[in-house]
C-alpha positions, 0 to 999 in steps of 0.5 A: 870135338865141338868144344875143342874147336870152341875153345880154339876159336876163343883162344884165336879171338883172345890173341886178336883182341889184344893186337897180337898174332894168334899163329902159336895158339892155332892147331898144328894143321891150321898153323902149317897151312897159314904160316907160309901165307904172306899174312898168316893171321888173315888165313887163320881168320878165313879158317876160323870163318869157315869153321863157324859157318860149316863146322858148327852148323846145327844138326837137323832135328829130323832126316834131310830130304832132297828137294825136287828140282824147280820145274820147267815152265811152259814159256821161255825166259826173256832175252838177255837185254830184258832180263838185265832190265828185270834185275835192274827193276827188282834189285836196283830201283826196287820196285814195289811188289805189286809192281813186280806182280804187274811186270810178271803179268806183262812178261807173260802177255808177250809170252815169257816167264821170269828167270828164277835167278832174276826174281823168284816170286814170294807168292803166286796168289796173283801170278798167271797160271803158268807159274802153278808148277813153281807154286806147287814146288814151293810147298816141297811136294815130292817129285813122284806126286807131281802132276806134270804127266796128267792131262785132265783133272778127275775124281781119281787123280784129284789128290795128286794136284797141288792147289794152284795146279788144281785151280788151273785145271778146274778152270780149263775143264769148266770152259770145256766141260762145265757139267763135269767141272760142276760135279767135280766140285760138288764131290770134292770142295766140301773136303778141302780147307776153307781157302782152298774151297773158296778158290775151287768155288771161284772157278764157277765164275767161268760160264756161271748159269742157272744150272749152277744154282743147286750147287751153290745153294749147298754152300750158302750156309758154309762155315766160311764167311768168305765162301758164303759171301762168294756164293751170295754174289753168284747166286744174285748174278743168276737171279736166285736171291730173294731179298727182304721186300721191306728193304728193297722198298726202302732202297727204291725210295732213294731214287726217282723214275721218270719217262723220257721224251721219244724215243722213250725209255725211263730216266732214273736219278738218285734223289738229293739226300740231306743228311749223313744218315740217309747217305749212310743207310743208302750205301748199306742197302746198296752193299746188301741187296742185289741189282735185280732187287733194285730193278724190281723195286723200281718196277722196271722190266729188266736190268738194261732199262735201269742201266741205259736210263741211269743219270749220273748226277750223284757220284756217291750213288753211281759209285754204289751202282757200279759196285751192285752191278759188278758184284750181283748183276748178270754178265750182260748188265756188267758189259752194258754198264761198262760201255757207258764209262765215259758218262760215269766220271768220278767213280772210284777206281776200286769200283772200276776194277770190280766192273772190269773184272767181270769182262772178257778180253774182247769187251775190254778191248772194245771199251779201251779207246774210250777209257784212254780218252777219258783217263787222267795222267796216272793212266790208272783206269786204262791199266785196270781195263787193259789187264789181260791186254798189257803190252798191246797198245800202239803209239797211234792210240796214246800219242795224241791223248790229253793224258800223255800231253799232261804226263809230258808236261810234268816230265819237262818241268824243272826239278823244283816244280816236278817234285810236287807231281812226282808221284803222278809222273812216276805212276803214269810212266809205269802204266805206259810201260804196262800198256804200250806194245814194243814199238810204242814203248820205244817211241815213248822212251824217245819222247820222254828222253827228249823232253827232260828225262835222262835215259837212265831215270829210274821212272822209265825202267818198265818202258826200257824193259818193254822196248827190249821185249819182243812178242814170243811166238807161242806156236813154236 
């Protein structure tokens, strides 16, 4: 039957290629259906297309299974005007995938999730935990094995949880019952593939303490390099790492310690280096050693003495210090260093990202005004600091900022001049769309459309979404 259909389609195609009608070559049933049409050959073409699309579809290699329905998430989708702006950003403006992820986090901060017909995430790795059921669904898990009815992860139901849901459940358990979560990880993590094992061990970062030392040491020689690296960082944060004494002494020699005038304390300064080889070696040791080892190598009593006394005279050395603190220092040390952000200008965005990843929401909220005051027109540092707080900044917090005035100046330039700084303008407006609360977003739209931008300018897309995205009441 399939060969007969292929022969029929070839015959029709042959007639059309020589400019003739294919009506007489068509099967009787097709001819009867098409001959009364004002354009019979167009009707035949439609039949042929349908036959090619459906009748000749390849037979599946195994029995087909019904996909479970897409789970309903715990947050609502945005109101219709906001959905239209989302579609515009994704399909018309075609913002980058990283920007889509940022937009989804803004939605979650306001109490919403993206509608799957507006955008279906390709990856759930960097999305809020509320999307864990979609991640599990994407892996085509059978509906009977889903965990929507399970309230708490245990040894008995461990295998029922999909990876993304398992991580969310472990984090919740870690916050409320850290000892129970620790025991669960000890029993189950070794049975997981490397990527999943890494994610499970990452949950120990929540309420990390010296009580986790024994468990972490059990993974210190894990066959996965990423797991070993993570475990080494966690052990360093709780002061359970012993670095080589010779390397500690070598690293300490790159710095000078002197006493401050009253009220006392110490001044720690990076020595001026004369060669690239010296700078390279200092960088290698900074990446290898723990922050506590540096404190000990400088004969200081505690982490705070180093952080409070640090003199920002060498941007490269300060950048390395920020990275050391972010990866290997205690939570308190990370918060202390972050409080000095205004005196650490010139540090890389990557280093600040690592540092702010260590801070809780309240620490970020306290530091945000300082970051905003010292940020440039791209607002990149503020975006990093405000992760978890997006969509909360009021207009009175940003209206008088030097960075905003710079951005306004760029928007007011003629097209020929603006082209040079177009990327900074685009980045700054997108950042403001992430940072501002709804009222501030509305004011910013007025500000920039009154400056020199059209309301339809793609650069204003996220601000327009923000302006039509009210805070959803999570108590309803």
